[in-house]
C-alpha positions in Angstrom: 179.5 198.9 40.6 177.3 198.0 43.6 176.0 194.6 42.8 177.0 191.2 40.9 174.2 188.9 40.3 175.8 185.3 39.8 174.3 182.3 38.5 175.6 178.8 37.6 173.0 177.0 35.2 172.9 173.5 33.3 169.8 172.8 31.2 167.6 175.4 32.8 165.6 176.5 29.7 162.2 175.7 31.5 162.3 178.4 34.1 165.4 180.6 33.1 163.5 183.1 31.1 161.1 183.8 34.1 164.2 183.9 36.4 166.0 186.5 34.4 162.9 188.7 33.9 162.2 188.6 37.6 165.7 190.3 38.0 165.2 193.2 35.5 163.7 195.6 38.3 166.9 195.1 40.3 169.1 195.8 37.4 167.2 198.8 36.4 167.5 200.3 39.8 170.9 199.3 41.1 174.4 199.4 39.4 174.7 195.8 38.7 176.1 193.0 36.4 174.7 189.6 35.6 177.2 186.7 35.4 176.1 183.4 34.2 178.4 180.3 34.2 177.0 177.2 32.1 178.4 173.9 33.1 177.3 171.8 30.0 173.7 172.5 29.0 172.2 170.5 26.1 169.1 172.5 25.7 168.8 176.2 24.7 170.0 177.7 28.3 172.9 179.5 26.6 170.8 181.1 24.0 168.4 182.5 26.5 171.2 183.6 28.8 172.9 185.7 26.1 169.7 187.7 25.4 170.1 189.0 29.0 173.9 189.5 29.5 177.3 189.3 27.5 178.8 187.9 30.5 178.1 184.2 29.8 180.9 181.8 30.5 181.4 177.9 30.2 183.1 175.7 32.8 183.3 172.1 32.8 181.3 170.5 35.7 183.5 168.8 38.4 180.9 167.2 40.6 181.5 170.1 43.3 178.7 172.8 43.8 181.0 174.9 46.1 183.9 175.0 43.5 181.4 176.1 40.7 179.9 178.7 42.9 183.3 180.1 43.8 184.1 180.3 40.0 181.1 182.5 39.4 182.0 184.7 42.2 185.5 184.9 40.7 184.1 187.0 37.8 182.3 189.3 40.1 183.3 192.9 40.2 180.5 194.3 42.5 180.6 195.2 46.1 177.8 192.7 46.8 176.9 189.4 45.4 173.3 188.1 44.9 173.3 184.3 44.3 170.5 182.8 42.6 169.8 179.8 40.5 168.2 179.3 37.1 165.1 177.6 38.5 164.3 180.4 41.1 161.9 183.4 40.3 162.3 186.7 42.4 158.7 187.2 43.6 159.0 190.8 44.5 162.6 192.6 44.4 161.3 195.8 46.1 163.1 195.0 49.4 166.4 194.1 47.8 166.2 197.6 46.1 165.4 199.3 49.2 168.2 197.6 51.1 170.7 199.4 48.9 168.6 202.8 48.6 168.3 203.2 52.3 172.0 202.2 52.8 171.5 199.1 54.8 174.5 197.6 52.8 176.6 199.9 55.0 175.4 198.4 58.2 175.2 194.7 57.3 177.5 191.9 55.7 174.7 189.4 54.9 171.1 189.4 53.8 168.7 186.5 54.2 165.8 185.7 51.8 162.9 183.2 52.0 162.7 180.4 49.4 159.3 178.7 48.8 160.1 175.1 47.4 157.5 174.1 44.9 156.7 170.4 44.5 154.3 171.0 41.5 153.9 173.2 38.4 150.5 174.1 40.2 152.7 176.3 42.7 151.9 173.8 45.6 154.8 174.2 48.1 155.5 172.1 51.1 158.5 173.9 52.6 160.0 177.4 53.3 163.6 177.8 54.0 165.3 181.1 55.0 168.8 181.2 53.4 171.6 183.9 53.0 171.9 184.8 49.5 173.1 188.5 49.6 176.9 188.9 50.7 179.6 191.5 50.8 182.1 190.5 48.3 185.0 190.7 50.6 187.0 187.3 50.7 183.7 185.5 50.4 183.4 181.8 49.2 181.4 178.7 49.5 182.3 175.3 51.0 180.9 171.7 50.6 180.7 169.7 47.3 176.9 169.5 47.6 174.3 171.7 49.1 177.1 174.2 49.4 177.3 176.4 52.4 178.4 180.1 52.4 181.1 181.6 55.0 178.5 183.8 56.6 179.7 187.1 58.4 177.4 189.0 60.7 175.4 191.1 61.1 172.7 189.6 59.0 169.6 191.5 57.6 166.4 189.7 56.9 164.8 190.7 53.6 161.3 190.7 52.9 162.1 188.9 49.5 160.7 185.4 48.4 162.4 183.1 45.9 160.0 180.7 44.1 162.0 177.6 43.6 161.1 174.9 41.1 164.0 172.7 41.2 162.2 169.7 42.9 159.0 169.3 41.0 158.0 165.9 42.0 155.6 165.3 39.1 158.7 165.5 37.1 160.0 162.0 37.7 162.8 162.1 35.3 164.2 165.4 36.8 163.8 164.0 40.3 165.5 160.7 39.5 168.5 162.7 37.9 169.1 164.8 40.7 168.5 162.0 43.3 171.2 160.1 41.7 173.5 162.9 41.2 173.1 164.2 44.9 173.4 160.8 46.5 176.6 160.1 44.7 178.1 163.4 45.7 177.0 163.1 49.4 178.3 159.3 49.6 181.6 160.7 48.2 181.6 163.3 50.9 181.0 160.7 53.6 183.7 158.5 52.3 186.1 161.6 52.9 184.4 162.7 56.3 182.1 160.0 57.6 181.4 161.9 60.8 180.0 165.2 59.2 176.5 165.5 60.8 175.6 168.2 58.2 176.3 165.8 55.3 174.3 163.0 56.9 171.4 165.7 57.3 171.7 166.5 53.6 171.7 162.8 52.9 168.5 162.6 54.8 167.0 165.4 52.9 167.8 163.8 49.3 166.4 160.5 50.4 163.3 162.1 51.6 162.6 164.0 48.4 162.7 160.7 46.5 160.3 159.1 48.9 163.0 156.9 50.3 161.5 157.3 53.8 163.2 154.6 55.8 166.6 155.6 54.5 165.9 159.3 55.2 165.1 158.5 58.7 168.2 156.5 59.4 170.3 159.3 57.9 168.7 161.9 59.9 169.2 159.8 63.3 172.9 159.5 62.3 173.2 163.1 61.8 171.7 163.5 65.4 173.8 160.7 67.1 177.2 162.3 65.6 176.0 165.7 66.8 175.3 164.3 70.3 178.6 162.5 70.5 180.6 165.6 69.4 178.7 167.8 72.0 177.5 170.2 69.3 175.4 173.2 70.4 172.0 171.6 69.2 170.5 175.0 69.2 172.5 175.8 66.3 171.8 172.5 64.6 167.9 172.7 65.1 167.7 171.6 61.5 168.5 168.1 62.6 165.6 168.0 65.1 163.3 169.4 62.4 164.4 166.8 59.8 163.8 163.9 62.3 160.4 165.1 63.2 159.4 165.4 59.6 160.5 161.9 59.2 158.6 160.7 62.1 155.6 162.5 60.8 155.8 160.9 57.4 156.2 157.6 59.1 153.2 158.1 61.3 155.3 157.3 64.3 153.4 159.7 66.5 155.0 158.7 70.0 158.4 159.2 68.7 157.5 162.3 67.1 156.2 163.7 70.3 159.4 162.7 72.1 161.7 164.4 69.7 159.8 167.6 69.5 159.6 167.8 73.3 163.3 167.1 73.6 164.0 170.0 70.7 161.7 172.6 72.6 163.7 172.5 75.7 166.5 173.6 73.7 164.6 176.2 71.6 160.9 177.0 72.2 160.4 179.5 69.4 160.6 177.0 66.5 157.2 177.2 64.4 157.6 173.5 63.0 158.3 171.9 66.4 154.9 173.1 67.8 153.0 172.1 64.8 154.6 168.8 64.7 154.0 168.3 68.4 150.5 169.3 68.4 149.8 167.0 65.4 151.3 164.1 67.1 149.5 164.7 70.2 146.2 165.2 68.0 146.9 161.5 66.9 147.8 160.1 70.2 144.2 161.6 71.5 146.0 164.1 73.7 143.4 166.5 72.8 144.1 169.2 75.4 147.8 169.1 74.8 147.2 169.3 71.1 145.0 172.5 71.3 147.6 174.2 73.5 150.5 173.5 71.2 148.4 174.4 67.9 147.7 177.7 69.7 151.4 178.1 70.6 152.1 177.6 66.9 149.7 180.4 66.1 151.4 182.7 68.6 154.9 182.2 67.3 153.8 182.4 63.6 152.2 185.9 64.5 155.8 187.2 65.2 157.6 185.0 62.8 160.2 187.4 61.6 161.5 187.6 65.3 162.4 184.0 65.3 163.5 183.2 61.8 166.1 180.5 62.0 168.5 180.8 58.8 169.7 177.2 59.6 166.5 175.5 59.2 163.9 174.6 56.5 160.3 175.7 57.7 157.8 173.1 56.7 154.6 174.7 58.3 154.8 178.4 57.7 151.7 178.5 55.7 149.8 175.7 57.6 148.1 178.3 59.7 144.8 177.8 57.8 145.0 174.0 58.4 145.6 174.8 62.1 142.4 176.9 62.4 140.7 173.9 60.8 142.1 171.5 63.4 141.5 173.8 66.4 137.8 174.1 65.1 137.4 170.6 65.0 139.3 169.8 68.4 137.2 172.5 70.3 134.0 171.4 68.9 134.8 167.8 70.3 135.6 169.4 73.5 132.1 171.3 73.4 133.9 174.6 73.4 131.7 175.6 70.5 132.2 179.4 70.7 135.8 179.5 70.3 135.5 176.7 67.7 133.3 179.0 65.5 135.8 181.9 66.1 138.7 179.6 64.7 136.5 178.4 61.8 135.7 182.1 60.8 139.4 182.9 60.6 140.0 180.5 57.7 140.3 182.3 54.6 141.2 179.5 52.0 138.0 178.0 50.4 139.7 174.7 50.2 140.5 174.4 53.9 137.0 176.1 54.9 135.3 173.1 53.0 136.9 170.7 55.2 136.1 172.6 58.3 132.4 173.0 57.5 131.6 170.0 59.5 132.9 171.2 62.7 131.8 174.7 62.2 128.3 173.8 61.3 128.2 171.3 64.1 129.3 174.2 66.6 126.6 176.6 65.2 123.8 173.9 65.8 124.9 173.0 69.2 124.6 176.7 70.3 121.1 176.6 68.9 121.7 179.8 67.1 120.4 178.7 63.8 120.1 182.6 62.4 123.9 182.9 63.0 124.4 179.7 61.0 122.5 181.3 58.0 124.5 184.4 58.4 127.9 182.6 58.2 126.3 181.0 55.0 125.7 184.2 53.4 129.1 185.7 54.5 131.4 182.9 53.6 129.8 180.2 51.4 127.0 181.6 49.2 129.2 183.2 46.7 131.3 180.2 46.1 129.5 177.3 44.2 131.7 174.4 45.7 131.4 175.8 49.2 127.7 176.5 48.9 126.9 172.7 47.8 129.4 171.5 50.7 127.7 173.6 53.2 124.1 172.2 52.2 125.6 168.7 52.2 127.2 169.1 55.6 123.7 170.6 56.9 122.0 167.6 55.7 124.4 165.2 57.5 123.9 167.2 60.7 120.4 167.7 60.7 119.7 164.0 60.9 120.7 163.9 64.6 118.6 166.9 65.6 115.5 166.8 67.6 112.1 167.4 65.5 111.4 171.0 66.8 115.3 171.8 65.9 115.0 170.2 62.5 111.7 172.1 61.8 113.4 175.3 62.8 116.2 174.7 60.5 114.0 173.5 57.6 111.9 176.7 58.1 114.8 179.0 58.1 116.5 177.6 55.0 113.0 177.6 53.2 113.5 181.2 52.8 116.6 180.7 50.5 115.9 181.7 46.8 117.6 178.6 45.2 117.1 175.1 44.7 118.0 174.1 48.4 115.2 176.7 49.5 112.7 175.1 47.4 113.4 171.7 48.7 113.0 173.0 52.2 109.7 174.6 51.3 108.6 171.1 50.0 109.7 169.7 53.4 107.5 172.2 55.2 104.5 171.1 53.1 105.2 167.4 54.1 105.6 168.2 57.6 102.5 170.2 57.9 100.8 167.4 55.7 99.8 170.0 53.2 99.5 167.6 50.2 97.2 170.1 48.3 99.6 172.1 46.4 99.3 174.2 43.3 100.1 172.6 39.9 102.9 175.0 39.4 104.9 173.7 42.4 104.4 170.0 41.4 105.4 170.9 37.9 108.6 172.6 39.3 109.5 169.6 41.2 109.4 167.5 38.2 111.8 169.9 36.2 114.6 169.4 38.5 117.8 167.8 36.9 118.1 165.2 39.8 121.0 163.5 38.2 123.0 166.7 39.2 121.7 166.9 42.7 122.7 165.0 45.8 120.7 162.2 47.4 118.8 164.4 49.8 116.8 165.9 47.1 115.1 162.4 47.1 112.8 164.2 49.5 111.1 165.9 46.5 110.7 162.5 44.8 109.2 161.0 47.9 106.6 163.9 47.8 106.0 163.2 44.1 105.3 159.5 45.0 103.0 160.6 47.8 101.0 162.7 45.3 100.6 159.3 43.3 103.2 159.8 40.6 104.7 156.3 39.8 108.1 155.7 40.9 109.0 154.3 37.4 108.1 157.7 35.8 110.2 159.5 38.4 113.2 157.6 37.9 113.1 157.2 34.3 115.5 159.8 33.1 118.0 159.3 35.9 121.2 157.6 35.6 121.5 154.1 37.1 124.0 155.1 40.0 121.6 157.9 40.9 118.7 155.6 41.1 120.4 153.4 43.5 121.7 156.4 45.8 118.2 158.0 45.7 116.4 154.8 46.7 119.0 154.1 49.4 118.5 157.5 50.8 114.6 157.1 50.7 114.9 153.6 52.3 117.2 154.8 55.2 115.0 157.9 55.8 111.5 156.9 55.4 111.9 153.1 55.9 108.5 151.2 56.2 106.3 154.1 55.0 108.6 154.5 51.8 108.1 150.8 51.0 104.4 150.7 51.8 104.2 153.5 49.0 106.1 151.5 46.6 104.0 148.4 47.1 100.9 150.3 46.8 102.2 151.9 43.4 102.9 148.4 42.2 99.3 147.4 43.0 98.1 150.3 41.1 100.1 149.6 37.7 100.5 146.7 35.3 104.2 145.8 34.5 105.1 147.3 31.3 108.4 145.7 30.0 111.0 147.7 28.2 114.8 147.7 28.6 114.6 151.0 30.6 111.7 150.2 32.6 113.0 146.8 33.5 116.2 148.3 34.9 114.3 150.5 37.0 111.9 148.1 38.3 114.7 145.6 39.1 116.5 148.3 41.3 113.1 149.2 43.0 112.3 145.6 43.7 116.0 145.0 44.8 115.6 147.8 47.2 112.3 146.4 48.6 114.1 143.2 49.1 116.9 144.7 50.9 115.1 147.1 53.1 111.4 146.4 53.3 109.5 144.5 55.8 106.9 142.2 54.2 105.2 139.0 54.8 106.7 135.9 53.0 103.9 135.6 50.5 104.4 139.4 49.6 108.2 139.1 49.8 108.1 136.0 47.3 106.0 138.0 45.0 108.3 141.0 44.9 111.2 138.6 44.6 109.6 136.8 41.5 109.0 140.3 40.0 112.7 141.2 40.7 113.7 138.0 38.8 111.3 138.6 36.0 112.7 142.2 35.4 116.3 141.2 35.9 116.0 138.4 33.4 114.4 140.7 30.9 117.3 143.1 31.5 119.7 140.4 31.1 118.5 139.2 27.7 118.3 142.7 26.5 121.7 143.4 27.6 123.8 140.1 26.7 124.2 138.3 23.5 122.1 135.1 23.4 125.3 133.0 23.0 126.6 134.2 26.4 123.2 133.4 28.1 122.9 129.9 26.2 126.3 129.0 26.9 126.3 130.1 30.6 129.4 132.2 29.9 129.7 133.6 33.3 133.0 134.9 32.9 131.7 137.3 30.3 128.9 138.6 32.5 129.7 141.9 34.1 128.3 141.6 37.6 127.3 139.0 40.2 123.8 140.2 40.2 123.8 139.5 36.3 125.2 136.2 36.9 122.5 135.7 39.4 119.7 136.4 37.0 121.5 134.1 34.2 121.3 131.0 36.5 117.7 132.0 37.6 116.8 132.0 33.8 118.3 128.6 33.7 116.5 127.4 36.8 113.1 128.5 35.3 113.8 126.5 32.2 113.7 123.4 34.4 110.9 124.6 36.8 108.0 122.4 35.4 110.1 119.7 33.8 113.0 118.8 35.9 112.7 119.6 39.6 116.2 118.3 40.4 118.0 120.5 37.9 115.6 123.3 38.9 116.8 123.1 42.5 120.4 122.8 41.5 120.4 126.0 39.5 118.6 127.8 42.5 121.4 126.8 44.6 124.1 127.8 42.2 122.3 131.2 42.0 122.3 131.6 45.8 126.1 130.8 45.9 127.0 133.6 43.5 124.4 136.2 45.1 123.8 135.3 48.8 122.2 138.5 49.5 118.8 137.0 47.9 118.9 134.1 50.3 115.4 134.8 51.6 113.9 134.7 48.0 115.7 131.5 46.9 114.6 129.7 50.3 110.9 130.8 49.7 111.0 129.5 46.2 112.4 126.2 47.4 109.7 125.9 50.1 107.2 126.8 47.5 108.3 124.1 45.2 108.3 121.8 48.3 104.7 122.4 49.0 103.6 121.7 45.3 105.8 118.4 45.6 103.9 117.5 48.9 100.4 117.7 47.4 98.8 114.5 46.3 97.6 113.4 43.2 94.2 113.2 44.6 94.3 116.8 45.4 95.6 117.8 42.0 92.7 115.9 40.5 90.4 117.9 42.7 92.1 121.1 42.0 91.9 120.5 38.0 88.3 119.3 38.3 87.2 122.2 40.4 88.7 124.7 37.9 87.0 122.8 34.9 83.7 123.2 36.7 84.4 126.9 37.4 85.3 127.6 33.6 82.1 125.7 32.5 79.9 127.8 34.9 81.4 131.1 33.6 81.0 129.8 29.9 77.2 129.2 30.7 76.8 132.6 32.1 76.3 131.1 35.6 78.6 133.7 37.2 77.2 133.7 40.8 77.6 129.8 41.0 81.1 130.1 39.7 82.0 132.9 42.2 80.5 130.7 45.0 82.4 127.5 43.9 85.6 129.6 43.6 85.2 131.0 47.1 84.9 127.4 48.3 88.0 126.4 46.4 90.0 129.5 47.7 89.3 128.4 51.3 91.2 125.2 50.7 93.9 126.2 48.2 94.8 129.7 49.3 98.1 129.8 47.5 96.9 128.7 44.2 97.6 131.9 41.8 94.9 130.7 39.4 92.3 132.0 41.8 93.2 135.5 40.9 93.0 134.5 37.1 89.5 133.0 37.7 88.3 135.8 39.8 89.3 138.4 37.2 87.5 136.4 34.5 84.3 136.5 36.3 84.8 140.2 36.7 85.5 140.8 33.1 82.6 138.9 31.9 80.4 140.8 34.2 82.2 144.0 32.8 83.1 145.0 36.3 86.4 146.5 35.0 87.6 148.1 38.2 87.3 144.9 40.2 88.9 143.0 37.6 91.7 145.4 37.3 92.2 145.4 41.0 92.3 141.5 41.3 94.7 141.2 38.1 97.2 143.7 39.6 97.2 142.1 43.1 97.7 138.6 41.3 100.6 139.8 39.1 102.2 141.3 42.4 102.3 137.8 43.5 103.1 135.9 40.2 104.2 138.4 37.5 104.8 135.7 34.9 101.5 133.8 35.1 100.2 133.3 31.7 96.5 133.5 32.5 96.9 136.6 34.7 98.9 138.3 31.7 96.3 137.4 29.2 93.4 138.6 31.3 95.3 141.8 32.0 96.1 142.3 28.3 92.5 141.7 27.4 91.2 144.2 30.0 93.7 146.8 28.7 92.4 146.1 25.1 88.9 146.7 26.2 89.9 150.2 27.8 91.7 150.9 24.4 95.0 151.0 26.2 96.6 149.1 23.1 100.3 149.7 23.7 100.1 148.4 27.4 97.8 145.4 26.0 100.4 144.6 23.3 103.3 144.8 26.1 101.3 142.6 28.4 100.5 140.0 25.5 104.4 140.1 24.8 105.1 139.1 28.4 102.5 136.3 28.2 104.1 135.0 25.1 107.5 134.8 26.8 105.9 133.1 29.7 104.6 130.0 28.0 106.2 127.0 26.1 102.7 126.0 24.6 102.9 126.3 20.9 99.3 126.9 20.4 99.2 129.7 23.0 102.2 131.2 21.3 100.5 131.1 18.0 97.4 132.5 19.3 99.0 135.5 21.3 101.2 136.4 18.2 98.1 136.8 16.2 96.7 139.1 18.8 99.7 141.0 18.9 99.9 141.5 15.0 96.2 142.5 14.9 96.7 145.1 17.7 99.9 146.4 16.3 98.0 147.7 13.4 96.0 149.9 15.5 99.6 151.8 16.9 101.1 154.6 15.3 103.9 154.1 12.7 107.3 154.0 14.4 105.9 153.2 18.0 108.5 151.0 19.7 105.9 148.2 20.6 108.1 145.1 20.4 111.7 145.0 22.1 114.5 143.7 19.9 114.6 140.5 21.9 110.9 139.9 21.9 110.3 140.2 18.1 108.8 137.1 16.5 108.3 136.1 12.9 104.9 137.8 12.5 104.6 137.0 9.0 104.0 133.4 9.9 100.9 134.1 12.0 99.2 136.8 9.6 97.1 134.2 8.0 96.0 132.9 11.3 95.4 136.3 12.7 93.2 137.2 9.8 91.2 134.0 10.3 90.6 134.7 14.0 89.4 138.3 13.3 87.1 137.2 10.7 85.5 134.5 13.0 85.0 136.7 15.9 83.3 139.3 13.7 81.1 136.8 12.5 80.2 135.6 16.2 79.6 139.2 17.0 77.4 139.7 14.3 75.2 136.6 14.9 74.9 137.6 18.6 74.0 141.2 17.7 71.3 139.9 15.6 69.9 137.3 18.2 70.9 134.4 15.8 72.4 132.5 18.9 72.4 129.1 17.5 74.5 130.2 14.5 76.8 131.9 16.9 77.2 128.7 19.0 77.9 126.6 16.0 80.8 128.8 14.8 82.0 129.2 18.4 82.2 125.5 18.9 84.2 125.0 15.6 86.6 127.8 16.6 87.4 126.2 20.0 88.4 123.1 18.3 91.2 125.1 16.6 91.8 127.9 19.3 91.7 126.7 22.8 91.6 128.9 26.1 90.6 132.1 24.2 89.2 134.5 26.7 87.0 136.2 24.1 85.6 133.0 23.2 84.5 132.4 26.9 83.2 135.8 27.0 80.9 135.1 23.8 79.8 131.7 25.5 78.8 133.6 28.8 77.0 136.3 26.8 75.0 133.7 24.8 74.3 131.8 27.9 73.0 135.1 29.7 70.8 136.2 26.5 69.3 132.5 26.5 68.5 132.6 30.1 66.7 136.0 29.7 64.9 135.0 26.6 63.3 131.8 28.8 
């Protein structure tokens, strides 16, 4: 019989079947036997083994690996022995078969195989070790109670055979702990018997390292080194000690020590793969870039002829690290401005995972050479076919493009605009923007709108910016995006376009009335927050945006949290600091017009919680101080002027009212009521465009002003924008504590709601009032106004005035009533 395959097993059911199947080609090609010795399995290991061989035996485990190996050998009848474990799988047995077919067994006494040690079931391995596993069966045996060593007889043949080893899967915590406890106990027992055995100390270091006890691992490795030096061993034959110390220093990030031990070892043996990798890595981290490049390249040189330098005494950690070395060289050479060679190493990378890491240096090198076409060729050759690589390539181009000169940037954009995917389309839009070609086909604009921006990186915000420049409101653009995406897109636009972007937002705010809903409030809150963080505005404008930010934030707060949390100030139940800030601002507003001390106290509490809004709070405090500083005489003058202006408007003397308002505005520039009065004059004149512009400008400064909201709502009502009118009336309702005003506005909302389609979400959950209580009042106001309009249309002005006077004793500050009065006054002047 030519070959005996010998195994010792215990609880190996997880991999044993695969192991035994991998031996079938050897058993079929060579006269052989399979011998399995079980040492106490408690799973179905024995059952699996007996399906493959009758030579299954049991021997009690005696805490000695060499002894058990020798027992398995004792059953062997073959001329040669092949030793394998139950957690090892032969990847390709071809070279073992050829070894016997071509009579190499006549010329050699031992053969060596490679073992890949896997650390996870995903077949990610971190070491390769070359070990003797094929032996002539002549007085052959093992020694050592753990990590047993064969008595090797030369000459040795290097087989091109790999065993896949799954014995130390780090994700299997129970397995690792069991083996660690077992191995440490056996090794310590060995050291009690022979304390100056350097190989046992080396094995102890490995066992500690496998269980992530790195301090103990280093100490044991240094002990092995110390003993070997004291005994003046040939260190060339104990290179494994150097490699283990180097690995320990590598894990501990002790790069100076790592460099020193590698340099010492290389003097003894200058053909060890791991030593050059560890040395280069240490020097890279010590910023010795030229030395690191030289030693990485030396690593690649040795690896090219690795079979010449195989060391059967050493584990090899870095055999398959060459892809990572290409990456490191590409990165280092780019930093050294050796772009051509950096590109060459980058192109050597075959692993998509490593190539993704290397893209930054490869793209940077291509861009520095100025050959953009070659960069595009590289993309087509290496990245286009893989979704992850493709997206990473685009991401990295975007990162690098920011630092290019304008002409280089334009060249790159022009080149990539030719791609037939979304990135190509993005760059075609950028070209339009650069050329200031804002007049585009409707198809192109519609295509921009169809993109799923939630699935795209932030630089696609350039298309959002393009839409904004085309006049599409940002709230419409961001509506369907997730909140995190809204933040990232706005940050990109703020950092990219700066003041130009914020000018567009401000202009957009001036063009549209506030429409409050839970979703729109979230968007507007984010937009206003971005404006406050990045935008450059005058204090007056800043304060207006800040108030708008508070307005939306408080609304969102009330829609998000239960009223008890808000009323009881349960800050610990609020999710974010920003929401706590809004809660405290809501509390501050409750005291704004009644208790100044509490108002200021809550402002300060809000500032402490969310200091990034310091400027807005300070401006509000200054605004409050200005109001407090105004004399009672001035307040009396202010109220009297407003009464006069209202009276003039009511009597149809609009030019006089406008003149008096201009005089007042020169004195009281900060009075927000100026906007309300100006808009009223414009409405009475039926100058709708002027009224709308005035109202939008005023609401940008004071988004919760009752008069402005009512005027804006009435304006929308006249333009048949019923839902927007209702929404603005709802905001007015929330902005006043005046019971009569609340009753009046509720009646209007009820009346207008009947004009909306059934099922329209007109009133948010938080805004709903008990409409039933005001139905009777709403019906009364409707009938009265209808009668007044009838008398005015028939020219019966005295009757209209009489009813209007009675109506105003019940309902005060009704904008429509003021409109009727002005209309009557104009008609009377004309008749005179």
